[in-house]
C-alpha positions in Angstrom: 0.0 0.0 0.0 2.8 2.5 0.9 4.6 1.7 -2.4 1.4 2.3 -4.3 0.8 5.6 -2.6 4.3 6.7 -3.1 4.1 5.9 -6.8 0.8 7.7 -7.2 2.1 10.8 -5.4 5.5 10.8 -7.2 4.2 10.2 -10.7 1.4 12.7 -10.3 3.6 15.5 -9.0 6.4 14.8 -11.4 4.1 14.8 -14.5 2.4 17.9 -13.1 5.7 19.7 -12.6 7.1 18.7 -16.0 3.9 19.9 -17.7 4.1 23.2 -15.8 7.7 23.8 -16.9 7.0 22.9 -20.5 3.8 25.0 -20.7 4.8 28.1 -18.7 8.6 28.3 -18.8 9.3 26.9 -22.3 6.2 27.8 -24.4 4.8 30.8 -22.5 8.2 32.3 -21.8 7.6 32.8 -18.0 11.1 33.6 -16.6 13.0 30.8 -15.0 13.3 32.8 -11.8 9.5 32.3 -11.4 10.0 28.5 -11.3 10.2 28.2 -7.5 6.8 29.8 -6.7 4.7 30.8 -9.7 5.3 27.7 -11.9 5.7 25.2 -9.1 2.4 26.4 -7.7 0.7 25.2 -10.9 2.2 21.8 -10.3 1.0 21.8 -6.6 -2.5 22.7 -7.6 -2.8 20.2 -10.4 -1.2 17.3 -8.4 -3.5 18.1 -5.5 -6.6 18.2 -7.6 -5.7 14.9 -9.4 -5.0 13.1 -6.1 -8.1 14.4 -4.4 -10.3 13.5 -7.3 -8.8 10.0 -7.4 -9.4 9.5 -3.7 -13.0 10.7 -3.9 -13.8 8.7 -7.0 -12.8 5.3 -5.6 -15.8 4.6 -3.4 -18.4 5.7 -5.9 -16.7 3.6 -8.6 -16.7 0.6 -6.3 -20.3 1.2 -5.3 -21.3 1.2 -9.0 -19.7 -2.3 -9.4 -16.2 -1.3 -10.5 -13.4 -3.7 -9.6 -11.2 -1.5 -7.4 -8.2 -3.2 -5.9 -8.1 -3.4 -2.1 -4.8 -1.7 -1.9 -6.2 1.3 -3.7 -9.0 1.5 -1.2 -6.6 1.2 1.7 -4.4 4.0 0.2 -7.2 6.6 0.3 -6.4 8.0 3.7 -2.7 8.6 3.0 -3.4 9.9 -0.5 -6.1 12.2 0.9 -3.7 13.7 3.4 -1.1 14.3 0.7 -3.8 15.9 -1.5 -4.7 18.2 1.4 -1.0 19.1 2.0 -0.5 19.9 -1.6 -3.7 22.1 -1.5 -2.3 23.8 1.6 1.0 24.5 -0.2 -0.9 25.8 -3.2 -3.1 28.1 -1.1 -0.1 29.4 0.8 1.9 30.2 -2.3 -1.2 31.7 -4.0 -1.8 34.1 -1.2 1.9 35.0 -1.1 2.0 35.9 -4.8 -1.6 37.2 -5.2 -1.0 40.5 -6.8 -1.7 42.2 -10.2 1.9 41.4 -11.5 1.3 37.7 -11.3 -2.5 37.5 -11.8 -3.4 40.6 -13.8 -6.7 39.3 -15.1 -8.0 39.0 -11.5 -7.4 42.7 -10.8 -8.9 46.0 -12.0 -6.8 49.0 -12.9 -7.1 50.4 -9.4 -5.6 47.1 -8.0 -8.8 45.8 -6.5 -10.1 42.4 -7.6 -12.5 41.9 -10.4 -15.8 40.1 -9.8 -14.4 36.9 -11.2 -11.3 37.3 -9.1 -13.3 37.6 -5.9 -15.5 34.7 -6.8 -12.4 32.6 -7.7 -10.8 33.4 -4.3 -14.0 32.8 -2.4 -14.7 29.4 -4.0 -11.1 28.4 -3.6 -11.2 29.3 0.1 -14.5 27.4 0.5 -13.0 24.4 -1.2 -9.9 24.4 1.0 -12.1 24.8 4.1 -14.2 21.8 2.8 -11.0 19.7 2.6 -10.1 20.6 6.2 -13.5 19.9 7.5 -13.6 16.5 5.7 -10.2 15.6 7.0 -10.9 16.5 10.6 -14.2 14.7 10.6 -12.7 11.6 8.9 -9.9 11.5 11.5 -12.4 11.7 14.3 -14.4 8.8 12.8 -11.2 6.7 12.6 -10.0 7.6 16.1 -13.2 7.6 18.1 -15.7 5.7 15.9 -17.9 8.7 15.5 -18.0 11.8 13.4 -18.0 15.4 14.5 -20.6 16.3 11.9 -21.9 13.4 9.7 -22.7 15.9 6.9 -18.9 16.4 6.3 -18.6 12.9 4.9 -21.8 12.6 2.9 -21.7 12.3 -0.9 -23.6 15.6 -1.1 -20.9 17.4 0.9 -18.2 15.9 -1.3 -20.0 16.9 -4.4 -20.4 20.4 -3.0 -16.6 20.5 -2.4 -15.9 19.4 -5.9 -18.3 22.0 -7.2 -16.4 24.7 -5.3 -13.2 23.4 -6.8 -14.7 23.6 -10.3 -16.0 27.1 -9.7 -12.5 28.2 -8.5 -11.0 26.9 -11.7 -13.8 28.2 -13.9 -13.7 31.8 -12.6 -9.9 31.9 -12.8 -9.8 30.9 -16.4 -13.2 31.8 -17.9 -11.7 34.7 -19.9 -9.2 32.7 -21.8 -9.7 28.9 -21.8 -11.9 28.9 -24.8 -9.3 30.6 -27.1 -7.3 27.5 -28.0 -5.0 29.3 -30.4 -3.6 31.4 -27.4 -2.6 28.3 -25.5 1.2 28.3 -25.2 2.5 25.4 -27.3 -1.0 24.3 -28.0 -1.0 22.9 -24.4 -4.3 23.3 -22.5 -4.1 25.4 -19.3 -3.5 23.6 -16.0 -6.4 23.9 -13.6 -5.2 27.2 -12.3 -4.0 29.4 -15.2 
């Protein structure tokens, strides 16, 4: 189980990081000095999203009759924690570099956020809070055999969290995702442009 988790985490982050470098540094021309925060933040966000979606999809797939290996089901807790950690790193970096120089399309000329920028930040914060609430509740269930609030592990709460993640991504990229000819190197944007 640990080898499987390590492989999933390593491959997911490595592929996300390589994709971010190719798309942003090589094709878009983002300066290499922006690799440590701006570009790597794209890899943290993508890897987090992929791992969390993977973890949350296993139980529904199994319930629909899918043949999910036992070691995948056993790896959910560890992978979920790593997905949360990657989301935390992404959030921290994003707040650190959140300014018009990095994210011009989220800001107006007077340096206040646009409507889409504010919705993007709000839904991102709601999604991150959802991940924390889910994790805390899940840990209480494992430790004490009961949940703090049962709603935090219901399928509707999980769907709401995924909706907030989708809204965060949508409002961040709504003004440019549909213009395929502007994609650097023809590569689609990562979840967080």
